[in-house]
N, C-alpha and C positions, 0 to 999 in steps of 0.2 A: 568449476566444477559443471560436469554434465548433467543438466537439469534433466533429460529425459531418463537419465540412468537413476536420479534420485526418486522420480515419480514413477518408475516402472512398477513397483510394487502394486499399486493404485490404478495403474493403466486402465484395468477393465472396469473399474468403478467410473473413471473419467470418461470412458467411452459410453456408458449408460449415461452419465451426467449429460455429455453432449446430444444425445438423443431427446433427452427429456427437456433440455434448454431449448433447442429448436421447437419441440413440440409446446411448450409453456408460451412461446412467443407467435405461435400461429394466429393469424387475425384477417378480419375481411378490410381492415382500414388499409388503403393504397399507401398512405404516408408513412404509417407504423412499419408496414413491411418494408418499405424502401430503406428505411434508417436502420430496422435491424439486421437487414441484409448487409447493409453498409457496414455497420459496426462488427458483424460477424467476420468481415474481412479483415479486421484488424483485432481480433480477438486477443486477449490476454493468456497469460500462462495458466490460469486457473489454480493459482496457489492457494488461495483461501479455502475453497472447496477441496482441493487434495489435502489440505490440513485436516479437514473435517474427516475424511475417510482413512487418514492416517490415525487419528486420536481415537477413532471409534473401532479401527480395525474391521470394518465391515461397510457394507453399501445397503444398509435395509433403508426401508421407505423414509424413517424420521431422518437418516444422515442425508440420503439424497435430496429430500426436500429443504433441509437445512443448508445443504451446500448450493442449492440453486437460490435460496435466498439471500445468501451471503454475496453471491456473484452478482445478482440483481441489485442490491445495495451499493455495491463497490461500483458498479456500472453507473449508477445513478448519481453517486458523489462526482465521479469524473466527468459526467455531462454538466453537472452544475459548476464544477471545478472550471471547466474550459471556458464558461462564460465569463466566471470572475477575472480568470486570467488572459482573457482574450487571445486563447490558444489556437493555432491554426492547424497543428498537427498533433498527432498522438498515435503511437504503435505504428508509425509509419503511413497513416493515412488521414485525411482531411478530418479535422474534427467535426461534429454536426453543427456547432454554431458557424463554422467557416463554411461548411458546404450547404447548409440551410441558413439558419439566421438563430439569435439569441434566445427568442421566444419558443422556437421549436425545441431547442436544446434544454431549455428549461422544462417544459411540458414533457418531454421524453424521459427526462429524470424523474419526474413525478410519476409517470407510468412505470417506469422500473421499481420504484419504491413501492407502488401498489402491487405489483406482480410478486414482489419478495413478501409483502404482508399476505399475499393468497398462499404462498407456500409454505409459511410458518403456520398457518392455520392446518393445512394438510399435515405438517409434521407432527402435530397431535401431541405437543408437550408444553404445558404452560411454562415449565423452567427455561425451556430452550428459547420460547417467545420473549420470556422477561430478560434473558441475556442478551439477545438481538436488541430489545428495545434500549438497555442499557448502553450498548455499544453504539447504536444509531445517534443517541442523544450526545455520547462523547463525540462522535465524529464532527457532529454540527457544532459544539463547543470548541472542538478544535480548530474547525475552518473559520470561526468567526474571530477567535483569538488570533489566528495567523493573520487574517485582514487587519486586525486592529494593530497588530506589531510589525506589520510590512512597513518598511522605511525607517524603523527604529534602530539606529546602529547602536544603542545602548542595551539592547534586549541581553539579558543574562543567559548562560548556559541552561541554567536551572529552566527558566522560562520556557526556552527553546524545547528541552527534553519534555515539559510538561505537555506543550502544544503537540508535539509528534506523538506522545503517547495517546492522546485524545485522538488526533488525526488520523492516525496509522495503526498503531498498534492495538487499539481498542478492537478492530475487526479480526486480527490475529488471534488476540485473547479469546475472543467470543467464538472463533471457529474452533479452537482447541477444547474449548469448555463445551461446546455444543457436540462436538464428537464424542466426549467422555459421557455427556448425558445420553446420546443416542445409543451409546453402548452399555446404558444402565448403571454407570459409575457414578457414584456421588461423594461427598466428603473430600478426603485426602487426594483421591486421584484427580477429582474436577477441579479442585482448587490448584493443585498442581500444574495440571495442564494449561488453566487459564494462566497462570504466571509465566510458564514455558512460552505460551504463544504471546504473551505481552512482549517479553525479551526479544523473541524472534522478530516482532513488528519493529521494534526499537531498531535493531540491528539493520532490519531491511530498510528504514527510512533514511537512518542515516549514511548507508550505502548509496541508496538513491541520491541523496544531496552530494555525496561525492562524486558519484557519475555525471552530475549535471555539471560539474566543473572540469573533471578529467576523464570522462567516458568516451565512448565512440557514438556518435550520433547515428550512424548506422544501425547499430545494435540497440541503442535505446529508443529509437523510433522518433525522436524529438530533438529540437535544436539544442545545443549545448547553451549553458549560461541562462537558461530560463528563469532561475530564481534570481540572479542577478540582475537581469533587465526588469524583473517585475519588484526588486527592492526587498525580497525577501532574505533576510540575513540567516544562513544556516551554520551548522556547527563549525565547518572547515574555515568559514570567514570569522565567525566570532572568536575562535582561538587566533586566527591570523591578526585580527585586529587587537587582541588582548596582547599579544607578543611584540607588536610594532614597535621597533626602537629607530626605525629609521625616517619617521615624519611622513609615512606614506597614508596615513589615515585620512587626513583631509581630501586628499587627491582621489583616492578610492572612494570616498564617500560621494564625490561629485560625479563619479561614472554610474555608480550603482542605482539602479531605479530608472535608467533611462535607456532610450534605444542606442546601443553603443557599437562602434566600429570593431572589426576583429582584433584590430591592433590594440584596442583599449580593453577587450576581453582577455587577451592573451597576457596583457601587463596585470590583470587582476589575478589572473591563475598564476603567474609567476610570483606575485605577491603571497598568495595564499600557500604556495608550496615553500618559498624561501621562510615565511614565518611559521611554519610547522603545522600549519591547519590541517593538511591533508593527513600527514602521520597521526596526529591527535585525533582524527575523526575516525581514521581506520582502527586506532587502538581501542576507541569508545565502542564501536561497531563488534570487534572481537571481544570486547568485554561482557557485551550483552549475549553473545552467543555461548561463551563459557558458563554465564550465569542459567542459560536455557539448558545446556547440557547437564549441569550439576543437578538441576530439578530433576530431569529425567531419571538421572541414577539413582534418585531418592525414591523413586515410584517403582513399585512392584507390579506385574501382571499386566505390562502393556504389550500387546502383542506386535506392535510395531516400532518398540522403541528404539531400535537401530536406525530405521528408516527416519524417524522423529529427528533423530542426532543427526543425520546427513542434512535433512531438511534446514536444521538451525545452522550449520555449517554454510550452507549455499546461500542463506539470507546475507552473509557478509562478503561472500567469495564470488558472487556472480559479477559479470560484467555486461549483462544485459539492461 
């Protein structure tokens, strides 16, 4: 699915977002300026800000500042993640921890969190701020639980789903909910959009985990098999290990969590495919998309309902 086409209805809002994003990061600090310039060279697709604009149907000041806040929070978590994962590339460029060092990456993450708080104050809504506070707490819990369960080959599907709900889906849910609040919606629409965002986030993360195994590294901007090398057991592998009837489990366990040769990685990929892990994860991603769309169909008065539906489909149909 063409992302540009999906985001076209909010392209003007995103253009304004980019102007304010750069303005918010203006600084007299040479090192901060160097890092923000570097990060801008590998800027993301602004999916969470776009979701806020889609859910609100507008780009008023509250929506704009909320969009800036969610992107700053997302960037902060990535900077911290790259330190934990010892990542060298993200979005096709060097990570901050690799180009500078771990300390700089952690402190820049803190800086982006501080920027997010500033934007939330400007948004002027205690309910929006409360939503972001809950989401940010959930992200932290999800990240900590992922660290705890890394290397655990007995992690259940339920536990994995709970972790990605906190780690990833929480910010999508927060974005959709914030959009509703910025549009003056509450009650059923607010709750419906929050649940919609949660389901979209689940589909997005499962698809991301799939792309780590069978994606295109040139499109994803990172080396394939990052999860496998770090020992994080994602849904495709959970299902493959569950279905394993050929005695491959112990051999695969010796490979995962280590620096592995390309031939070993290809062996793991073949195992996951042959054991039904890819097909199962794809089905699960589609299930979450269908749930998100069903929620949309139950809500009246959404100015960008069709666009939100396309956005949900994109979460599981992307190859980037």
